[in-house]
FIGU-532915 format. One record per residue (C-alpha): residue number from 1; residue in three letters; z negated, y, x. Coordinates in nm, 2 decimals. Each point is the difference from the previous one (the first is absolute). Example, Ala and Ser with C-alpha at 12.3 -4.5 7.8 and 13.67 -1.06 7.14 Angstrom:
NODE/seq/type/z/y/x
NODE/1/ALA/-0.78/-0.45/1.23 .
NODE/2/SER/0.07/0.34/0.14 .
% end
This chain:
NODE/seq/type/z/y/x
NODE/1/MET/-0.58/-0.03/-0.73 .
NODE/2/ASN/0.33/0.07/0.02 .
NODE/3/ASP/0.10/0.12/0.38 .
NODE/4/VAL/0.26/0.29/0.10 .
NODE/5/VAL/0.16/-0.07/0.38 .
NODE/6/ARG/0.11/0.37/0.11 .
NODE/7/PRO/0.24/0.04/0.30 .
NODE/8/SER/-0.12/-0.06/0.34 .
NODE/9/MET/0.05/0.31/0.26 .
NODE/10/SER/-0.10/-0.24/0.30 .
NODE/11/ASP/0.15/-0.34/0.10 .
NODE/12/GLY/-0.22/-0.21/-0.24 .
NODE/13/LEU/-0.05/-0.02/-0.38 .
NODE/14/PRO/-0.30/0.22/-0.14 .
NODE/15/ASP/-0.23/-0.17/-0.21 .
NODE/16/PRO/0.07/-0.03/-0.39 .
NODE/17/MET/-0.15/0.33/-0.13 .
NODE/18/PRO/-0.27/-0.11/-0.25 .
NODE/19/ALA/0.03/0.11/-0.34 .
NODE/20/GLU/-0.30/0.26/-0.02 .
NODE/21/ILE/0.17/0.16/0.34 .
NODE/22/THR/0.36/-0.01/-0.19 .
NODE/23/ALA/-0.17/0.19/-0.28 .
NODE/24/LEU/-0.06/0.28/0.24 .
NODE/25/ARG/0.30/0.10/0.03 .
NODE/26/GLU/0.00/0.13/-0.39 .
NODE/27/SER/-0.31/0.17/0.04 .
NODE/28/THR/-0.07/0.33/-0.11 .
NODE/29/ALA/-0.38/0.03/0.18 .
NODE/30/PRO/0.02/0.10/0.38 .
NODE/31/VAL/0.02/-0.30/0.21 .
NODE/32/TRP/-0.18/0.03/0.37 .
NODE/33/ILE/0.03/-0.19/0.29 .
NODE/34/PHE/-0.26/-0.03/0.30 .
NODE/35/ALA/0.16/0.06/0.34 .
NODE/36/TYR/-0.14/-0.14/0.28 .
NODE/37/GLY/0.27/-0.08/0.26 .
NODE/38/SER/0.34/0.16/0.07 .
NODE/39/LEU/0.07/0.09/-0.42 .
NODE/40/MET/-0.27/0.27/0.14 .
NODE/41/TRP/0.28/0.19/0.23 .
NODE/42/ASP/0.31/-0.17/-0.12 .
NODE/43/PRO/0.20/0.30/-0.12 .
NODE/44/ASP/0.25/-0.19/-0.16 .
NODE/45/PHE/-0.26/-0.16/-0.27 .
NODE/46/PRO/-0.01/0.32/-0.28 .
NODE/47/ARG/-0.31/0.10/-0.11 .
NODE/48/ALA/-0.10/0.26/-0.32 .
NODE/49/GLU/-0.34/0.04/0.14 .
NODE/50/ALA/-0.22/-0.12/0.33 .
NODE/51/GLU/-0.34/0.03/0.07 .
NODE/52/PRO/-0.25/-0.16/0.24 .
NODE/53/ALA/-0.18/-0.30/-0.13 .
NODE/54/LEU/-0.28/-0.24/0.03 .
NODE/55/LEU/-0.01/-0.37/-0.07 .
NODE/56/SER/-0.30/-0.16/-0.01 .
NODE/57/GLY/-0.01/-0.41/0.06 .
NODE/58/TYR/0.31/0.00/0.21 .
NODE/59/HIS/0.11/0.11/0.35 .
NODE/60/ARG/0.30/0.02/0.20 .
NODE/61/SER/0.05/-0.30/0.25 .
NODE/62/PHE/0.27/-0.16/0.20 .
NODE/63/CYS/-0.03/-0.32/-0.16 .
NODE/64/LEU/0.31/-0.11/-0.14 .
NODE/65/TYR/0.27/-0.22/0.27 .
NODE/66/SER/0.30/0.16/0.03 .
NODE/67/TYR/0.30/-0.23/0.09 .
NODE/68/ASP/0.29/0.23/-0.06 .
NODE/69/TYR/-0.06/0.36/0.06 .
NODE/70/ARG/-0.28/0.01/0.23 .
NODE/71/GLY/0.05/-0.37/0.17 .
NODE/72/THR/0.15/-0.31/-0.02 .
NODE/73/GLY/-0.05/-0.33/-0.11 .
NODE/74/MET/-0.09/-0.11/0.35 .
NODE/75/ARG/-0.21/0.26/0.06 .
NODE/76/PRO/-0.08/0.22/-0.30 .
NODE/77/GLY/-0.15/0.32/-0.03 .
NODE/78/LEU/-0.27/0.16/-0.23 .
NODE/79/THR/0.03/0.29/-0.27 .
NODE/80/LEU/-0.20/0.17/-0.20 .
NODE/81/GLY/-0.18/-0.11/-0.35 .
NODE/82/LEU/-0.28/0.12/-0.22 .
NODE/83/ASP/-0.27/-0.28/0.04 .
NODE/84/ARG/-0.34/-0.01/-0.23 .
NODE/85/GLY/-0.32/0.16/0.13 .
NODE/86/GLY/-0.05/0.33/0.15 .
NODE/87/ALA/0.17/0.30/-0.10 .
NODE/88/CYS/0.34/0.18/0.10 .
NODE/89/ARG/0.13/0.36/0.01 .
NODE/90/GLY/0.33/0.04/-0.10 .
NODE/91/ILE/0.21/0.26/-0.25 .
NODE/92/ALA/0.05/-0.07/-0.37 .
NODE/93/LEU/0.38/0.04/-0.08 .
NODE/94/ARG/0.11/0.09/-0.35 .
NODE/95/LEU/0.37/-0.13/-0.09 .
NODE/96/PRO/0.21/0.26/-0.14 .
NODE/97/SER/0.05/-0.06/-0.35 .
NODE/98/LYS/0.37/0.03/-0.07 .
NODE/99/THR/0.10/-0.21/0.29 .
NODE/100/LEU/-0.32/-0.25/-0.11 .
NODE/101/ALA/0.19/-0.33/-0.01 .
NODE/102/ALA/0.22/0.04/0.29 .
NODE/103/GLN/-0.31/0.09/0.22 .
NODE/104/LEU/-0.18/-0.30/-0.14 .
NODE/105/ASP/0.29/-0.23/0.07 .
NODE/106/SER/0.04/0.14/0.33 .
NODE/107/LEU/-0.37/-0.05/0.06 .
NODE/108/TRP/-0.02/-0.34/-0.11 .
NODE/109/ALA/0.29/-0.08/0.21 .
NODE/110/ARG/-0.13/0.15/0.29 .
NODE/111/GLU/-0.37/-0.16/-0.01 .
NODE/112/MET/0.08/-0.35/-0.15 .
NODE/113/THR/0.28/-0.16/0.22 .
NODE/114/ALA/-0.27/-0.27/0.15 .
NODE/115/PRO/-0.03/-0.21/-0.33 .
NODE/116/ARG/-0.35/0.07/-0.14 .
NODE/117/VAL/-0.14/0.16/0.31 .
NODE/118/TYR/-0.18/0.30/-0.21 .
NODE/119/ASP/-0.13/0.04/-0.32 .
NODE/120/MET/0.05/0.35/-0.19 .
NODE/121/ARG/-0.32/0.10/-0.12 .
NODE/122/LEU/-0.10/0.30/-0.20 .
NODE/123/LEU/-0.33/0.11/0.20 .
NODE/124/PRO/-0.24/0.30/-0.04 .
NODE/125/VAL/0.03/0.28/0.30 .
NODE/126/ARG/-0.16/0.29/0.05 .
NODE/127/THR/0.15/0.32/0.06 .
NODE/128/ALA/-0.10/0.36/0.03 .
NODE/129/CYS/0.12/0.07/-0.36 .
NODE/130/GLY/-0.21/-0.31/-0.12 .
NODE/131/SER/0.04/-0.38/-0.05 .
NODE/132/ARG/0.37/-0.13/-0.13 .
NODE/133/LYS/0.11/-0.34/0.00 .
NODE/134/ALA/0.27/-0.08/0.26 .
NODE/135/PHE/0.21/-0.33/0.04 .
NODE/136/SER/-0.07/-0.17/0.34 .
NODE/137/PHE/0.17/-0.26/0.17 .
NODE/138/THR/-0.26/-0.24/0.10 .
NODE/139/VAL/0.04/-0.28/0.25 .
NODE/140/ARG/-0.05/-0.35/-0.14 .
NODE/141/ARG/-0.22/-0.21/0.20 .
NODE/142/ASP/0.19/-0.34/-0.11 .
NODE/143/HIS/0.31/0.11/0.14 .
NODE/144/ALA/0.15/-0.18/0.29 .
NODE/145/ASP/0.07/0.33/0.18 .
NODE/146/TYR/-0.34/0.12/-0.01 .
NODE/147/ALA/-0.13/-0.01/0.36 .
NODE/148/GLY/-0.38/0.02/-0.11 .
NODE/149/ARG/-0.32/0.19/0.15 .
NODE/150/LEU/0.16/0.01/0.38 .
NODE/151/SER/-0.24/0.10/0.28 .
NODE/152/PRO/0.11/0.35/0.15 .
NODE/153/GLU/0.11/-0.18/0.29 .
NODE/154/ALA/0.20/-0.29/-0.15 .
NODE/155/ALA/0.19/0.28/-0.24 .
NODE/156/ALA/0.05/0.21/0.35 .
NODE/157/ARG/0.18/-0.29/0.17 .
NODE/158/ILE/0.21/-0.07/-0.33 .
NODE/159/ILE/0.12/0.37/0.01 .
NODE/160/ALA/0.03/0.06/0.35 .
NODE/161/GLY/0.25/-0.30/0.04 .
NODE/162/ALA/0.21/0.05/-0.33 .
NODE/163/THR/0.36/0.12/-0.02 .
NODE/164/GLY/0.18/-0.04/-0.34 .
NODE/165/ARG/0.33/0.16/-0.17 .
NODE/166/ARG/-0.18/0.31/-0.03 .
NODE/167/GLY/-0.12/0.06/0.29 .
NODE/168/ALA/-0.35/-0.12/0.21 .
NODE/169/CYS/-0.28/-0.03/-0.19 .
NODE/170/ARG/-0.22/0.24/0.24 .
NODE/171/ASP/0.20/0.24/-0.04 .
NODE/172/TYR/-0.05/-0.02/-0.39 .
NODE/173/LEU/-0.38/0.01/0.05 .
NODE/174/ALA/0.05/0.29/0.20 .
NODE/175/ASP/0.23/0.22/-0.25 .
NODE/176/THR/-0.23/-0.13/-0.27 .
NODE/177/VAL/-0.36/0.15/0.18 .
NODE/178/SER/0.22/0.31/0.13 .
NODE/179/HIS/0.13/0.07/-0.36 .
NODE/180/LEU/-0.36/-0.03/-0.14 .
NODE/181/ALA/-0.13/0.23/0.22 .
NODE/182/GLY/0.26/0.22/-0.09 .
NODE/183/LEU/-0.09/0.00/-0.38 .
NODE/184/GLY/-0.38/0.03/0.11 .
NODE/185/ILE/-0.09/-0.36/-0.03 .
NODE/186/ALA/-0.22/-0.13/0.26 .
NODE/187/ASP/-0.01/-0.39/0.01 .
NODE/188/ALA/-0.21/-0.12/0.25 .
NODE/189/SER/0.08/-0.36/-0.01 .
NODE/190/LEU/0.36/0.06/0.04 .
NODE/191/GLN/-0.09/0.25/0.28 .
NODE/192/ARG/-0.21/-0.26/0.21 .
NODE/193/LEU/0.29/-0.23/-0.06 .
NODE/194/ALA/0.22/0.20/0.15 .
NODE/195/LYS/-0.16/0.06/0.26 .
NODE/196/ARG/-0.01/-0.39/0.07 .
NODE/197/VAL/0.34/-0.05/-0.03 .
NODE/198/GLU/0.09/0.29/0.27 .
NODE/199/ALA/-0.24/-0.17/0.24 .
NODE/200/LEU/0.17/-0.31/-0.07 .
NODE/201/ALA/0.36/0.13/0.04 .
NODE/202/THR/-0.09/0.18/0.33 .
NODE/203/ALA/-0.22/-0.27/0.15 .
NODE/204/PRO/0.19/-0.16/0.32 .
NODE/205/ALA/0.18/-0.31/-0.07 .
% end
């Protein structure tokens, strides 16, 4: 299988783009992406259509160590990934057909800067219009950056104490919870985690 490397939009180089993903750049069929984090509210990420969607079999989780954006090598933070088990409410986004190739390249460079941390899987999602297939970035549990199933207390302590190039990890969590609420998506696990982090941040030294 021949791989094509696309330009990176960050400090690191993105994963090579597999041939089956490269082929989508010339697709005449609609290409849908399941967004579960910042892609849902990023105004700079174009979309031709957007509709609420439910992905079964995966859940939104702070399961990836961050050694740059939200932490450091000495004190890593955590970032979100789609991990196996449960379900996740998000948004199905259709990429614009006229700029499909450029948007796929941009999306790949954005999501795949940590080598092989995700698999880009075509998975069924449920929407108000019925079932459709959407590409989803699911975490690889065999990756060194995978934090595993951390206890809520362990995750809260990591998030409360980590800061990286893009700011404090606890702000990333708070912004995520706030944006999800603004979209009408209640994530009880993240809300409980945010309360634990807030309690740690305000506790006496």
